[in-house]
C-alpha positions in Angstrom: 78.4 29.9 135.7 81.5 33.2 135.8 82.2 32.2 139.8 82.3 28.3 139.1 85.0 29.6 137.1 87.3 31.7 138.9 87.2 29.5 141.8 88.5 26.5 139.6 91.8 28.0 138.9 92.3 29.4 142.3 91.6 25.9 143.9 94.8 25.2 141.3 96.9 27.8 142.5 97.0 25.9 145.5 99.3 24.3 146.2 100.5 20.9 148.4 102.3 22.6 152.2 105.4 21.9 151.6 106.3 19.7 155.5 109.6 21.4 155.9 108.0 24.6 155.4 105.1 23.8 158.4 108.0 22.7 160.3 110.2 26.0 159.2 113.5 23.9 158.9 113.4 24.7 155.2 115.1 27.6 155.2 119.2 27.2 157.6 120.7 29.6 159.3 124.1 28.1 158.4 125.6 26.5 155.6 125.4 22.7 155.4 129.3 20.8 154.0 126.8 18.6 151.8 125.1 21.2 149.1 125.6 22.8 146.1 127.0 26.2 146.3 126.7 29.5 144.4 128.3 32.6 145.3 127.1 36.3 143.8 127.9 39.7 143.7 125.4 41.2 146.6 123.9 43.9 146.4 120.9 45.6 148.4 117.9 44.1 149.0 118.6 41.2 146.9 119.1 38.5 149.4 115.4 39.2 149.9 114.2 38.6 146.8 116.2 35.4 146.5 114.9 34.5 149.7 111.1 34.7 148.1 111.9 33.8 144.5 113.3 29.8 145.9 110.5 29.6 148.2 107.9 30.4 145.4 110.0 28.0 142.9 111.6 25.6 144.6 111.0 22.1 147.0 114.0 21.0 148.8 115.8 22.6 152.0 118.1 25.6 150.6 121.2 28.2 152.7 121.1 32.1 151.6 123.1 34.2 153.6 126.2 36.6 153.6 130.2 35.7 152.9 133.3 37.2 153.0 135.5 36.3 149.7 137.7 37.3 146.9 136.0 39.0 143.5 136.5 38.7 140.3 139.3 41.1 140.4 141.4 39.4 143.8 139.2 41.9 145.8 137.7 40.8 149.5 134.4 41.3 148.4 131.2 40.6 150.8 129.3 38.0 148.1 125.9 36.0 148.8 126.2 32.7 149.6 123.8 30.3 148.2 123.1 26.4 148.8 120.8 23.7 148.0 120.5 20.4 149.0 119.1 19.1 145.5 121.7 19.7 143.3 119.2 20.1 140.5 117.6 23.0 142.2 121.0 24.9 141.7 121.3 24.6 138.1 117.4 25.1 137.6 118.2 28.2 140.4 121.0 29.6 137.7 119.0 29.1 134.4 115.5 30.3 135.8 116.3 33.0 138.6 115.2 36.6 137.1 117.5 38.7 139.9 121.1 37.3 138.4 122.1 38.8 135.6 125.4 37.9 133.6 127.1 40.0 131.4 
């Protein structure tokens, strides 16, 4: 009986496979113009951690990459540019991602 309960919990954790992941077209290598973007200060290993979080919590296509831009002090800085095809996912990302820290 305990084994059946554990098996049911494991079955519920499984999700339907995402076709975008299957064809390896979910994470894009270049930033499309029609995506909605946010830029955040680059920190060590942040790109990989955010990419993993997006893979687990989002459904649609996204872009993540380094970019040069002006920071809040108007100095040139390396920033992390994150974009989503669906504007709703950008909103959810900014509210729910634990890797973003606000002052």
